[in-house]
TIRO-2110 file (N, C-alpha, C; in Angstrom, 1 decimal):
// TIRO-2110
-17.8, -28.1, -29.5, N, 1, A
-17.5, -26.5, -29.5, CA, 1, A
-17.7, -25.9, -28.0, C, 1, A
-16.9, -24.9, -27.5, N, 2, A
-17.1, -24.6, -26.5, CA, 2, A
-18.1, -23.5, -26.3, C, 2, A
-18.9, -23.3, -25.2, N, 3, A
-19.8, -22.4, -24.8, CA, 3, A
-19.4, -21.0, -24.5, C, 3, A
-20.1, -19.8, -24.6, N, 4, A
-20.1, -18.5, -24.4, CA, 4, A
-19.9, -18.1, -23.3, C, 4, A
-21.0, -18.9, -22.5, N, 5, A
-21.5, -18.8, -21.1, CA, 5, A
-20.3, -18.7, -20.3, C, 5, A
-19.3, -18.9, -20.4, N, 6, A
-18.0, -18.8, -19.2, CA, 6, A
-17.6, -17.4, -19.4, C, 6, A
-17.7, -17.1, -21.1, N, 7, A
-17.2, -15.6, -21.3, CA, 7, A
-18.0, -14.4, -21.0, C, 7, A
-19.3, -14.7, -20.6, N, 8, A
-20.2, -13.6, -20.3, CA, 8, A
-20.5, -13.4, -18.9, C, 8, A
-19.6, -14.3, -18.2, N, 9, A
-19.8, -14.0, -16.8, CA, 9, A
-18.1, -13.8, -16.4, C, 9, A
-17.9, -12.7, -16.4, N, 10, A
-16.2, -12.9, -16.1, CA, 10, A
-15.9, -13.0, -14.8, C, 10, A
-16.6, -12.7, -14.0, N, 11, A
-16.5, -12.5, -12.2, CA, 11, A
-17.2, -13.9, -12.1, C, 11, A
-16.6, -15.0, -11.4, N, 12, A
-16.8, -16.1, -10.8, CA, 12, A
-17.6, -15.9, -9.5, C, 12, A
-18.4, -16.6, -9.2, N, 13, A
-19.3, -16.4, -7.8, CA, 13, A
-18.3, -16.6, -6.7, C, 13, A
-17.3, -17.2, -6.5, N, 14, A
-16.6, -17.4, -5.2, CA, 14, A
-16.0, -16.1, -5.1, C, 14, A
-15.4, -14.9, -6.1, N, 15, A
-15.0, -13.8, -5.9, CA, 15, A
-16.0, -13.1, -5.6, C, 15, A
-17.2, -13.2, -5.8, N, 16, A
-18.2, -11.9, -5.7, CA, 16, A
-18.4, -12.3, -4.0, C, 16, A
-18.5, -13.7, -3.4, N, 17, A
-18.8, -14.1, -2.2, CA, 17, A
-17.5, -13.7, -1.0, C, 17, A
-16.4, -13.7, -1.8, N, 18, A
-15.4, -13.2, -0.9, CA, 18, A
-15.5, -11.8, -0.4, C, 18, A
-15.7, -11.1, -1.5, N, 19, A
-15.8, -9.5, -1.7, CA, 19, A
-16.8, -9.1, -0.6, C, 19, A
-18.2, -10.1, -1.0, N, 20, A
-19.4, -9.8, 0.3, CA, 20, A
-19.4, -10.1, 1.4, C, 20, A
-18.6, -11.3, 1.9, N, 21, A
-18.2, -11.6, 3.0, CA, 21, A
-17.4, -10.5, 3.8, C, 21, A
-16.2, -10.1, 3.1, N, 22, A
-15.4, -8.9, 3.9, CA, 22, A
-16.4, -7.8, 4.0, C, 22, A
-17.2, -7.5, 3.0, N, 23, A
-18.2, -6.3, 3.5, CA, 23, A
-19.0, -6.4, 4.5, C, 23, A
-19.4, -7.7, 4.9, N, 24, A
-20.2, -8.1, 5.8, CA, 24, A
-19.6, -7.9, 7.0, C, 24, A
-18.3, -8.7, 7.1, N, 25, A
-17.7, -8.9, 8.4, CA, 25, A
-17.2, -6.9, 8.8, C, 25, A
-17.2, -6.1, 7.7, N, 26, A
-16.6, -5.0, 8.2, CA, 26, A
-17.7, -4.3, 8.6, C, 26, A
-18.8, -4.4, 7.8, N, 27, A
-20.0, -3.8, 8.4, CA, 27, A
-20.5, -4.2, 10.1, C, 27, A
-20.3, -5.5, 10.2, N, 28, A
-20.7, -5.9, 11.4, CA, 28, A
-19.7, -5.3, 12.3, C, 28, A
-18.5, -5.5, 12.2, N, 29, A
-17.5, -4.8, 12.9, CA, 29, A
-17.8, -3.3, 12.9, C, 29, A
-18.2, -2.4, 12.2, N, 30, A
-18.6, -1.1, 12.2, CA, 30, A
-19.5, -0.7, 13.4, C, 30, A
-20.4, -1.6, 13.1, N, 31, A
-22.0, -1.8, 13.9, CA, 31, A
-21.5, -1.7, 15.3, C, 31, A
-20.5, -2.3, 15.9, N, 32, A
-20.1, -2.3, 17.3, CA, 32, A
-19.1, -0.9, 17.7, C, 32, A
-18.9, -0.3, 16.9, N, 33, A
-18.3, 1.0, 17.0, CA, 33, A
-19.2, 2.2, 17.7, C, 33, A
-18.7, 3.0, 18.4, N, 34, A
-19.4, 4.3, 18.6, CA, 34, A
-20.2, 4.9, 17.6, C, 34, A
-21.0, 5.7, 17.6, N, 35, A
-21.8, 6.5, 16.6, CA, 35, A
-21.0, 7.5, 16.0, C, 35, A
-20.0, 8.3, 17.1, N, 36, A
-19.2, 8.9, 16.5, CA, 36, A
-18.1, 8.4, 15.2, C, 36, A
-17.4, 7.2, 15.8, N, 37, A
-16.7, 6.8, 15.0, CA, 37, A
-17.4, 6.3, 13.7, C, 37, A
-18.6, 6.0, 13.8, N, 38, A
-18.9, 5.5, 12.4, CA, 38, A
-19.2, 6.9, 11.4, C, 38, A
-19.8, 8.0, 12.4, N, 39, A
-19.9, 9.2, 11.5, CA, 39, A
-18.6, 9.6, 11.0, C, 39, A
-17.4, 9.3, 11.7, N, 40, A
-16.3, 10.1, 11.2, CA, 40, A
-15.9, 9.1, 10.1, C, 40, A
-16.3, 7.8, 10.1, N, 41, A
-15.8, 6.8, 8.8, CA, 41, A
-16.5, 7.3, 7.7, C, 41, A
-17.8, 7.8, 7.6, N, 42, A
-18.5, 8.2, 6.5, CA, 42, A
-17.8, 9.5, 6.0, C, 42, A
-17.4, 10.4, 6.8, N, 43, A
-16.7, 11.7, 6.6, CA, 43, A
-15.6, 11.4, 5.9, C, 43, A
-14.8, 10.5, 6.3, N, 44, A
-13.4, 9.8, 5.8, CA, 44, A
-13.6, 9.5, 4.3, C, 44, A
-14.7, 8.7, 4.3, N, 45, A
-15.1, 8.1, 2.7, CA, 45, A
-15.6, 9.2, 1.9, C, 45, A
-16.1, 10.1, 2.1, N, 46, A
-16.5, 11.5, 1.6, CA, 46, A
-15.3, 12.3, 1.2, C, 46, A
-14.3, 12.6, 2.1, N, 47, A
-12.8, 13.0, 1.9, CA, 47, A
-12.2, 12.2, 1.1, C, 47, A
-12.1, 11.1, 0.9, N, 48, A
-11.5, 10.3, 0.2, CA, 48, A
-12.1, 10.3, -1.3, C, 48, A
-13.1, 10.5, -1.5, N, 49, A
-13.6, 10.6, -2.8, CA, 49, A
-13.3, 12.1, -3.3, C, 49, A
-13.1, 13.1, -2.8, N, 50, A
-12.7, 14.5, -2.9, CA, 50, A
-11.7, 14.2, -3.3, C, 50, A
-10.5, 13.5, -2.6, N, 51, A
-8.9, 13.5, -2.9, CA, 51, A
-8.8, 12.9, -4.2, C, 51, A
-9.6, 11.8, -4.7, N, 52, A
-9.6, 11.3, -5.9, CA, 52, A
-9.9, 12.5, -6.9, C, 52, A
-11.0, 13.3, -6.8, N, 53, A
-11.3, 14.4, -7.5, CA, 53, A
-10.2, 15.3, -7.8, C, 53, A
-9.4, 15.4, -6.9, N, 54, A
-8.4, 16.5, -6.5, CA, 54, A
-7.1, 15.8, -7.6, C, 54, A
-7.3, 14.8, -7.2, N, 55, A
-6.1, 14.2, -8.0, CA, 55, A
-6.2, 13.9, -9.4, C, 55, A
-7.4, 13.6, -9.8, N, 56, A
-7.6, 13.8, -11.4, CA, 56, A
-7.8, 15.3, -11.8, C, 56, A
-7.8, 16.1, -11.2, N, 57, A
-7.9, 17.7, -11.6, CA, 57, A
-6.4, 17.9, -11.6, C, 57, A
-5.3, 17.2, -10.9, N, 58, A
-4.1, 18.0, -10.8, CA, 58, A
-3.6, 16.9, -12.0, C, 58, A
-4.0, 16.1, -12.4, N, 59, A
-3.3, 15.2, -13.4, CA, 59, A
-3.7, 16.2, -14.9, C, 59, A
-4.7, 16.2, -14.9, N, 60, A
-5.3, 16.9, -16.5, CA, 60, A
-4.6, 18.1, -16.4, C, 60, A
-4.4, 19.4, -15.2, N, 61, A
-3.7, 20.3, -15.2, CA, 61, A
-2.2, 20.4, -15.5, C, 61, A
-1.7, 19.0, -14.8, N, 62, A
-0.5, 18.7, -15.4, CA, 62, A
-0.2, 18.0, -16.7, C, 62, A
-0.9, 17.4, -17.4, N, 63, A
-1.0, 17.2, -19.2, CA, 63, A
-1.3, 18.8, -19.6, C, 63, A
-2.2, 19.8, -19.3, N, 64, A
-2.3, 20.7, -20.0, CA, 64, A
-0.8, 21.6, -19.8, C, 64, A
-0.1, 21.8, -18.8, N, 65, A
1.2, 22.4, -18.5, CA, 65, A
2.1, 21.8, -19.5, C, 65, A
1.9, 20.4, -19.4, N, 66, A
2.9, 19.7, -20.4, CA, 66, A
2.8, 20.1, -21.5, C, 66, A
1.7, 20.1, -22.3, N, 67, A
1.3, 20.8, -23.8, CA, 67, A
1.8, 22.2, -23.8, C, 67, A
1.4, 23.0, -22.6, N, 68, A
2.2, 24.3, -23.1, CA, 68, A
3.3, 24.3, -23.0, C, 68, A
4.2, 23.3, -22.1, N, 69, A
5.7, 23.5, -22.0, CA, 69, A
6.2, 23.0, -23.5, C, 69, A
5.5, 21.9, -24.2, N, 70, A
5.8, 21.4, -25.2, CA, 70, A
6.0, 22.5, -26.5, C, 70, A
5.1, 23.3, -26.2, N, 71, A
4.5, 24.3, -27.3, CA, 71, A
5.5, 25.4, -27.2, C, 71, A
5.6, 26.1, -25.7, N, 72, A
6.1, 27.4, -25.7, CA, 72, A
7.7, 27.2, -25.1, C, 72, A
7.8, 26.1, -24.2, N, 73, A
9.1, 26.2, -23.5, CA, 73, A
9.2, 26.6, -22.2, C, 73, A
7.7, 26.8, -21.7, N, 74, A
7.9, 27.2, -20.2, CA, 74, A
8.0, 25.9, -19.4, C, 74, A
8.6, 26.3, -17.9, N, 75, A
9.0, 25.2, -17.3, CA, 75, A
8.0, 25.0, -16.0, C, 75, A
6.7, 25.6, -16.4, N, 76, A
5.4, 25.2, -15.5, CA, 76, A
5.3, 23.9, -15.4, C, 76, A
5.3, 23.0, -16.4, N, 77, A
4.9, 21.6, -16.0, CA, 77, A
5.6, 20.8, -14.9, C, 77, A
6.6, 21.4, -14.7, N, 78, A
7.2, 20.3, -13.7, CA, 78, A
6.6, 20.8, -12.2, C, 78, A
6.5, 22.0, -12.0, N, 79, A
5.5, 22.3, -11.0, CA, 79, A
4.3, 21.5, -10.9, C, 79, A
3.1, 21.4, -11.9, N, 80, A
2.2, 20.6, -12.4, CA, 80, A
2.3, 19.2, -11.6, C, 80, A
3.5, 18.8, -12.4, N, 81, A
3.7, 17.3, -12.0, CA, 81, A
3.9, 17.0, -10.5, C, 81, A
4.6, 17.8, -9.9, N, 82, A
4.8, 17.9, -8.6, CA, 82, A
3.7, 17.7, -7.8, C, 82, A
2.9, 18.9, -8.3, N, 83, A
1.4, 19.0, -7.6, CA, 83, A
0.8, 17.7, -7.9, C, 83, A
0.5, 17.0, -9.0, N, 84, A
-0.2, 15.8, -9.1, CA, 84, A
0.5, 14.9, -8.1, C, 84, A
1.7, 14.4, -8.1, N, 85, A
2.3, 13.5, -7.3, CA, 85, A
1.9, 13.7, -5.7, C, 85, A
2.0, 14.7, -5.3, N, 86, A
1.5, 15.1, -3.9, CA, 86, A
0.0, 14.8, -3.8, C, 86, A
-0.6, 15.3, -4.8, N, 87, A
-2.0, 14.8, -4.6, CA, 87, A
-2.3, 13.4, -4.3, C, 87, A
-1.5, 12.4, -5.3, N, 88, A
-1.8, 11.2, -5.0, CA, 88, A
-1.3, 10.8, -3.7, C, 88, A
-0.1, 11.3, -3.1, N, 89, A
0.1, 11.3, -1.8, CA, 89, A
-0.9, 11.7, -0.8, C, 89, A
-1.7, 12.7, -1.0, N, 90, A
-3.0, 13.0, -0.4, CA, 90, A
-4.2, 12.0, -0.1, C, 90, A
-4.0, 11.4, -1.5, N, 91, A
-5.3, 10.4, -1.5, CA, 91, A
-5.3, 9.2, -0.4, C, 91, A
-3.6, 8.9, -0.1, N, 92, A
-4.1, 7.8, 1.0, CA, 92, A
-4.0, 8.3, 2.4, C, 92, A
-3.8, 9.8, 2.6, N, 93, A
-4.1, 10.2, 3.9, CA, 93, A
-5.3, 9.7, 4.6, C, 93, A
-6.6, 10.0, 4.1, N, 94, A
-7.7, 9.2, 4.8, CA, 94, A
-7.7, 8.2, 4.8, C, 94, A
-7.1, 7.3, 4.2, N, 95, A
-7.0, 5.7, 4.2, CA, 95, A
-6.7, 5.4, 5.2, C, 95, A
-5.1, 5.8, 6.1, N, 96, A
-4.5, 5.4, 7.1, CA, 96, A
-5.4, 6.0, 8.3, C, 96, A
-6.2, 7.1, 8.2, N, 97, A
-6.5, 7.8, 9.2, CA, 97, A
-7.6, 7.2, 9.4, C, 97, A
-8.5, 6.5, 8.7, N, 98, A
-9.9, 5.9, 8.7, CA, 98, A
-9.4, 4.5, 9.4, C, 98, A
-8.3, 3.8, 8.9, N, 99, A
-7.6, 2.7, 9.8, CA, 99, A
-7.6, 2.8, 11.3, C, 99, A
-6.6, 3.8, 11.6, N, 100, A
-6.3, 4.4, 12.8, CA, 100, A
-8.0, 4.5, 13.6, C, 100, A
-8.7, 5.5, 13.0, N, 101, A
-9.9, 5.6, 13.8, CA, 101, A
-10.9, 4.2, 14.2, C, 101, A
-10.9, 3.3, 13.1, N, 102, A
-12.0, 2.5, 13.2, CA, 102, A
-11.0, 1.4, 13.8, C, 102, A
-9.9, 1.0, 13.6, N, 103, A
-9.4, 0.1, 14.7, CA, 103, A
-9.2, -1.3, 13.5, C, 103, A
-9.4, -1.1, 12.1, N, 104, A
-9.6, -2.4, 11.5, CA, 104, A
-8.7, -1.7, 10.3, C, 104, A
-7.8, -2.9, 9.6, N, 105, A
-7.1, -2.7, 8.4, CA, 105, A
-7.0, -4.2, 7.7, C, 105, A
-7.6, -3.9, 6.4, N, 106, A
-8.0, -2.8, 5.5, CA, 106, A
-9.3, -2.5, 6.0, C, 106, A
-9.3, -1.0, 5.9, N, 107, A
-11.1, -0.6, 5.8, CA, 107, A
-11.8, -0.7, 4.6, C, 107, A
-12.8, -0.6, 4.8, N, 108, A
-13.6, -1.0, 3.8, CA, 108, A
-13.6, 0.4, 2.4, C, 108, A
-12.6, 1.4, 3.1, N, 109, A
-12.3, 2.6, 2.7, CA, 109, A
-11.2, 2.4, 1.0, C, 109, A
-10.6, 1.3, 1.6, N, 110, A
-9.3, 0.9, 0.9, CA, 110, A
-9.8, 0.4, -0.6, C, 110, A
-9.1, 0.6, -1.5, N, 111, A
-9.3, -0.1, -3.1, CA, 111, A
-9.3, -1.6, -2.5, C, 111, A
-8.8, -2.5, -1.4, N, 112, A
-8.8, -3.8, -1.3, CA, 112, A
-10.3, -4.4, -1.5, C, 112, A
-11.3, -3.5, -0.8, N, 113, A
-12.7, -3.7, -0.8, CA, 113, A
-13.2, -4.0, -2.0, C, 113, A
-12.7, -3.3, -3.1, N, 114, A
-13.3, -3.7, -4.3, CA, 114, A
-12.5, -4.6, -5.3, C, 114, A
-11.4, -5.1, -4.9, N, 115, A
-10.6, -6.4, -5.3, CA, 115, A
-11.3, -7.8, -5.0, C, 115, A
-11.2, -8.3, -6.4, N, 116, A
-11.9, -9.7, -6.0, CA, 116, A
-11.0, -10.2, -6.0, C, 116, A
-11.1, -11.6, -5.1, N, 117, A
-9.8, -12.6, -5.3, CA, 117, A
-10.5, -13.8, -4.8, C, 117, A
-9.8, -14.9, -5.4, N, 118, A
-10.2, -16.2, -4.9, CA, 118, A
-10.3, -16.4, -3.2, C, 118, A
-9.4, -15.9, -2.6, N, 119, A
-9.2, -16.0, -1.7, CA, 119, A
-10.0, -15.3, -0.5, C, 119, A
-10.5, -15.4, 0.7, N, 120, A
-11.0, -14.6, 1.4, CA, 120, A
-10.2, -13.2, 1.7, C, 120, A
-10.8, -12.2, 2.0, N, 121, A
-10.0, -10.8, 2.4, CA, 121, A
-9.9, -11.2, 3.8, C, 121, A
-8.8, -11.1, 4.4, N, 122, A
-8.5, -10.9, 5.6, CA, 122, A
-8.1, -9.5, 6.4, C, 122, A
-8.6, -9.0, 7.3, N, 123, A
-8.2, -7.9, 7.9, CA, 123, A
-7.9, -8.3, 9.5, C, 123, A
-7.0, -7.2, 9.8, N, 124, A
-6.6, -7.0, 11.4, CA, 124, A
-7.3, -6.2, 12.2, C, 124, A
-7.1, -6.2, 13.5, N, 125, A
-7.8, -5.2, 14.2, CA, 125, A
-6.8, -5.0, 15.2, C, 125, A
-6.9, -3.9, 16.0, N, 126, A
-6.1, -3.8, 17.4, CA, 126, A
-5.0, -2.9, 17.3, C, 126, A
-3.8, -3.0, 17.8, N, 127, A
-2.6, -2.2, 17.6, CA, 127, A
-1.9, -2.6, 16.3, C, 127, A
-1.9, -4.0, 15.5, N, 128, A
-1.5, -3.9, 14.1, CA, 128, A
-2.3, -3.1, 13.1, C, 128, A
-3.6, -3.0, 13.3, N, 129, A
-4.7, -2.2, 12.5, CA, 129, A
-3.9, -0.6, 12.8, C, 129, A
-3.6, -0.4, 14.0, N, 130, A
-3.2, 1.4, 14.2, CA, 130, A
-2.1, 1.5, 13.6, C, 130, A
-1.0, 0.7, 13.7, N, 131, A
0.4, 1.2, 13.2, CA, 131, A
0.2, 0.9, 11.4, C, 131, A
-0.4, -0.1, 11.0, N, 132, A
-0.6, 0.0, 9.6, CA, 132, A
-1.2, 1.3, 9.3, C, 132, A
-2.3, 1.5, 9.8, N, 133, A
-3.0, 3.1, 9.5, CA, 133, A
-2.1, 4.2, 9.5, C, 133, A
-1.4, 4.1, 10.7, N, 134, A
-0.2, 5.2, 10.9, CA, 134, A
0.8, 5.4, 9.8, C, 134, A
1.3, 4.0, 9.4, N, 135, A
2.3, 3.9, 8.6, CA, 135, A
1.4, 4.6, 7.1, C, 135, A
0.3, 4.5, 6.9, N, 136, A
-0.3, 4.7, 5.5, CA, 136, A
-0.7, 6.4, 5.6, C, 136, A
-0.8, 6.7, 6.9, N, 137, A
-1.1, 7.8, 7.1, CA, 137, A
0.2, 8.8, 6.9, C, 137, A
1.0, 8.3, 7.5, N, 138, A
2.5, 9.2, 7.0, CA, 138, A
3.0, 9.3, 5.5, C, 138, A
2.6, 8.1, 4.9, N, 139, A
2.9, 8.3, 3.5, CA, 139, A
2.1, 9.3, 3.1, C, 139, A
1.0, 9.6, 3.6, N, 140, A
0.1, 10.7, 2.9, CA, 140, A
0.4, 12.2, 3.8, C, 140, A
1.2, 12.4, 4.4, N, 141, A
1.4, 13.7, 5.1, CA, 141, A
2.0, 14.6, 4.4, C, 141, A
2.9, 14.2, 3.6, N, 142, A
3.5, 15.3, 2.6, CA, 142, A
2.5, 15.7, 1.6, C, 142, A
1.7, 15.1, 1.2, N, 143, A
0.6, 15.5, 0.3, CA, 143, A
-0.1, 16.5, 0.8, C, 143, A
-0.7, 15.9, 2.3, N, 144, A
-1.8, 16.7, 3.2, CA, 144, A
-1.1, 18.3, 3.6, C, 144, A
0.5, 18.3, 3.8, N, 145, A
1.0, 19.4, 3.9, CA, 145, A
1.1, 20.4, 2.6, C, 145, A
1.3, 19.7, 1.5, N, 146, A
1.5, 20.6, 0.4, CA, 146, A
0.2, 21.3, -0.2, C, 146, A
-0.8, 20.3, 0.0, N, 147, A
-2.2, 20.7, -0.2, CA, 147, A
-2.7, 21.9, 0.4, C, 147, A
-2.6, 21.6, 1.9, N, 148, A
-2.5, 22.8, 2.8, CA, 148, A
-2.2, 24.4, 2.4, C, 148, A
-0.8, 24.0, 2.4, N, 149, A
-0.2, 25.3, 1.5, CA, 149, A
-0.5, 25.7, 0.5, C, 149, A
-1.0, 25.0, -0.6, N, 150, A
-1.6, 25.4, -2.0, CA, 150, A
-3.1, 26.1, -1.5, C, 150, A
-3.6, 25.6, -0.9, N, 151, A
-5.1, 25.9, -0.4, CA, 151, A
-5.0, 27.4, 0.4, C, 151, A
-3.9, 27.3, 1.5, N, 152, A
-3.9, 28.8, 2.0, CA, 152, A
-3.1, 29.9, 1.0, C, 152, A
-2.5, 29.6, 0.0, N, 153, A
-1.8, 30.8, -0.9, CA, 153, A
-3.1, 31.0, -2.1, C, 153, A
-4.0, 29.9, -2.3, N, 154, A
-5.1, 30.6, -2.9, CA, 154, A
-6.0, 31.5, -2.3, C, 154, A
-6.4, 31.1, -0.9, N, 155, A
-7.1, 31.9, -0.2, CA, 155, A
-6.5, 33.4, 0.0, C, 155, A
-5.1, 33.5, 0.1, N, 156, A
-4.5, 35.0, -0.1, CA, 156, A
-4.9, 35.5, -1.2, C, 156, A
-4.5, 34.7, -2.4, N, 157, A
-4.8, 35.4, -3.8, CA, 157, A
-6.3, 36.1, -3.7, C, 157, A
-7.1, 35.4, -2.9, N, 158, A
-8.7, 35.7, -3.2, CA, 158, A
-8.8, 36.9, -2.3, C, 158, A
-8.0, 37.4, -1.1, N, 159, A
-8.4, 38.5, -0.4, CA, 159, A
-7.4, 39.3, -0.2, C, 159, A
END
C-alpha cells in the first residue's frame, strides 16, 4: 500500500530550491543597485499591491452592477466591467516600470517569482530587460490613463 507522505508534501524540494535561488539572485542583483533604485522598487511593490486591491474593488463593483442590471435593466454594468478590465491593465503597469527601473526581467514583483517550477527561473538584464519592461508598461498604459481620468473625476465631484 502506498504511503500518504507524498500527498502531505505537495511542493517538492526542487521547486522550493529554484524559487529560493531566483529570489536570492534577484536580491543580490538589487543590492548592487543604487539606494534610490532600491527605494523606488519598494514603492512600486506597494503600488502593485494597491493595484491588486483596486482590481478586486472594481471586480466586486462590476458584479454588483451586473446584479442591478439583471434586476432593473440598467446598462451601468457595461461601464463597470470596462473599469474592471482597465484596472487589470493598470495592474501590469508597475511591473513593467519596475523592470525598466531595476534593469532586470522578470523582477521579483512579477508573479513568476511566486511560481514554482522544476526548472530554474532565469532572468535577463540590460537592454532586453528594458524592452521587456517597456512592452509590459505599454500594455498597462491604457489602464493607467483611465484610472487617472476616474480619479480626477472623483476629485472634481468632491470639490
